[in-house]
Backbone as ProteinMPNN parsed JSONL, in Angstrom:
{"seq_chain_A": "MEQQQQPKLADEIKKMEYEPMLPVELSLVRWSIGIGVGSLFFLYYLSQWLFPGGH", "coords_chain_A": {"N_chain_A": [[157.087, -12.567, 83.438], [159.409, -10.113, 85.042], [162.827, -9.376, 84.462], [165.124, -8.801, 86.56], [167.972, -6.259, 86.494], [171.263, -6.585, 86.68], [173.458, -5.24, 89.033], [175.408, -2.459, 88.273], [179.076, -2.486, 88.707], [180.301, -0.096, 89.139], [178.242, 1.596, 90.227], [177.662, 0.467, 92.454], [180.28, 0.723, 93.896], [180.036, 3.581, 94.397], [178.435, 4.214, 95.926], [179.313, 2.604, 98.042], [180.616, 3.35, 101.591], [183.17, 5.354, 103.023], [185.63, 3.192, 104.238], [188.283, 3.29, 106.982], [191.342, 1.508, 107.111], [191.825, -1.089, 109.761], [194.095, -0.814, 112.704], [195.145, -3.512, 113.022], [195.231, -4.616, 110.396], [196.381, -3.058, 108.948], [199.074, -3.89, 110.069], [198.787, -6.515, 109.192], [199.114, -6.438, 106.55], [201.444, -5.097, 106.221], [203.446, -6.873, 107.304], [202.895, -9.08, 105.588], [203.691, -7.972, 103.193], [206.671, -7.684, 103.822], [207.231, -10.451, 104.519], [207.098, -11.62, 101.974], [208.899, -10.193, 100.374], [211.183, -10.575, 101.692], [211.207, -13.263, 101.44], [211.777, -13.591, 98.584], [214.29, -12.574, 98.364], [215.568, -14.15, 99.538], [215.13, -16.711, 98.308], [216.431, -16.386, 96.039], [218.927, -15.715, 96.687], [219.515, -18.543, 97.827], [218.924, -19.904, 95.277], [220.996, -18.99, 94.198], [223.115, -20.069, 95.04], [222.965, -22.765, 95.111], [222.819, -23.327, 92.585], [225.126, -22.467, 90.938], [225.951, -21.73, 88.229], [223.962, -21.007, 86.775], [223.074, -18.376, 86.717]], "CA_chain_A": [[157.881, -11.907, 84.485], [160.242, -8.931, 84.727], [164.001, -9.559, 84.713], [165.8, -7.805, 87.29], [168.84, -5.742, 86.021], [172.549, -6.738, 87.615], [173.619, -3.884, 89.61], [176.738, -2.172, 87.852], [180.159, -2.459, 89.578], [180.282, 1.399, 89.315], [177.287, 2.125, 90.94], [177.908, -0.232, 93.818], [181.442, 0.78, 94.5], [179.929, 4.791, 94.443], [177.375, 3.64, 97.042], [180.029, 2.352, 99.568], [180.973, 4.122, 102.23], [184.807, 5.122, 103.315], [185.839, 2.548, 105.538], [189.602, 3.354, 106.88], [191.665, 0.232, 107.632], [192.074, -0.898, 110.842], [195.4, -1.132, 112.664], [195.673, -4.857, 112.681], [194.808, -5.311, 108.917], [197.76, -2.215, 108.318], [200.143, -4.66, 110.339], [199.159, -7.706, 108.677], [199.649, -6.206, 105.179], [203.071, -4.844, 106.439], [204.034, -8.397, 107.229], [202.752, -9.921, 104.156], [204.802, -7.769, 101.798], [207.975, -7.781, 104.276], [207.488, -11.462, 104.382], [207.094, -11.588, 100.573], [210.224, -9.31, 99.855], [212.235, -11.442, 102.37], [211.462, -14.64, 100.584], [212.123, -13.478, 97.131], [215.569, -12.276, 98.369], [216.038, -15.692, 100.17], [215.294, -17.854, 97.217], [217.161, -15.957, 95.181], [220.207, -16.298, 97.033], [219.523, -19.743, 97.582], [219.191, -20.494, 93.873], [222.538, -18.545, 93.558], [224.309, -20.822, 95.916], [222.624, -24.18, 94.993], [223.085, -23.55, 90.943], [226.067, -20.951, 90.576], [225.946, -21.968, 86.799], [222.622, -20.747, 86.193], [222.711, -16.821, 86.767]], "C_chain_A": [[158.891, -10.76, 84.238], [161.747, -9.528, 85.152], [164.506, -8.551, 85.464], [167.266, -7.677, 86.865], [170.026, -6.154, 87.102], [172.982, -5.273, 88.126], [175.112, -3.88, 88.833], [177.876, -2.095, 88.908], [180.562, -0.961, 90.37], [179.698, 1.701, 90.047], [177.499, 1.566, 92.399], [179.163, 0.425, 94.684], [180.923, 2.711, 94.979], [178.954, 5.242, 95.568], [178.17, 3.446, 98.29], [180.461, 3.32, 100.206], [182.609, 4.069, 102.649], [185.147, 4.263, 104.187], [187.466, 2.611, 105.663], [190.101, 2.286, 107.518], [191.978, 0.811, 108.997], [193.51, -0.993, 111.217], [196.239, -2.557, 112.618], [195.562, -5.439, 111.428], [196.083, -4.259, 108.157], [198.886, -3.213, 108.645], [199.952, -5.896, 109.567], [199.584, -7.272, 106.816], [201.211, -5.723, 105.282], [203.722, -6.099, 106.507], [204.053, -9.104, 106.311], [203.534, -9.283, 102.972], [206.205, -7.861, 102.336], [208.375, -9.482, 104.177], [207.591, -11.877, 102.616], [208.51, -11.209, 99.968], [211.096, -10.407, 100.26], [212.391, -12.726, 101.519], [211.743, -14.664, 99.32], [213.917, -13.454, 97.283], [216.411, -13.522, 98.744], [216.246, -16.624, 99.194], [215.989, -17.713, 95.99], [218.708, -16.145, 95.235], [220.721, -17.903, 97.023], [219.721, -20.546, 96.516], [220.483, -20.171, 93.413], [223.472, -19.416, 94.172], [224.064, -22.321, 95.451], [223.104, -24.483, 93.563], [223.946, -22.153, 90.598], [226.112, -20.809, 89.149], [225.023, -21.053, 86.014], [222.379, -19.362, 85.861], [223.603, -16.285, 85.924]], "O_chain_A": [[159.153, -10.536, 83.056], [161.801, -10.158, 86.209], [164.357, -7.394, 85.07], [167.923, -8.716, 86.809], [169.771, -6.063, 88.303], [172.745, -4.272, 87.451], [175.842, -4.866, 88.736], [177.575, -1.622, 90.004], [180.927, -0.71, 91.519], [180.316, 2.258, 90.954], [177.48, 2.306, 93.383], [179.093, 0.621, 95.897], [181.528, 3.136, 95.963], [178.773, 6.388, 95.979], [177.87, 3.948, 99.373], [180.769, 4.313, 99.547], [183.249, 3.017, 102.631], [184.88, 4.71, 105.302], [188.113, 2.131, 104.733], [189.481, 1.924, 108.518], [192.217, 1.936, 109.436], [194.294, -1.227, 110.297], [197.419, -2.756, 112.332], [195.758, -6.645, 111.282], [196.625, -4.545, 107.09], [199.671, -3.484, 107.736], [201.004, -6.433, 109.219], [200.324, -7.948, 106.102], [202.042, -6.015, 104.421], [204.601, -6.339, 105.679], [205.032, -9.798, 106.036], [203.936, -9.909, 101.991], [207.066, -8.104, 101.49], [209.503, -9.853, 103.853], [208.515, -12.641, 102.338], [209.108, -11.925, 99.165], [211.69, -11.109, 99.441], [213.44, -13.139, 101.024], [211.983, -15.761, 98.816], [214.684, -14.096, 96.566], [217.551, -13.821, 98.387], [217.276, -17.293, 99.11], [216.151, -18.562, 95.113], [219.492, -16.525, 94.365], [221.733, -18.404, 96.533], [220.394, -21.577, 96.517], [221.076, -20.77, 92.515], [224.632, -19.45, 93.763], [225.046, -23.064, 95.438], [223.653, -25.542, 93.259], [223.518, -21.097, 90.131], [226.333, -19.661, 88.763], [225.241, -20.504, 84.934], [221.641, -19.05, 84.927], [223.608, -15.072, 85.719]]}, "name": "protein", "num_of_chains": 1, "seq": "MEQQQQPKLADEIKKMEYEPMLPVELSLVRWSIGIGVGSLFFLYYLSQWLFPGGH"}
């Protein structure tokens, strides 16, 4: 029996067509980044308030 070779990732990526992101996908990415950055700032200032000697 002949073994099939696994397709290489680079070859598969070259075969793919370009697909632009939908507006809803862009919105989700922006909201996710905004929430992540906002959470970092909030948690930093919360920890500074709760543990003032730790910084």
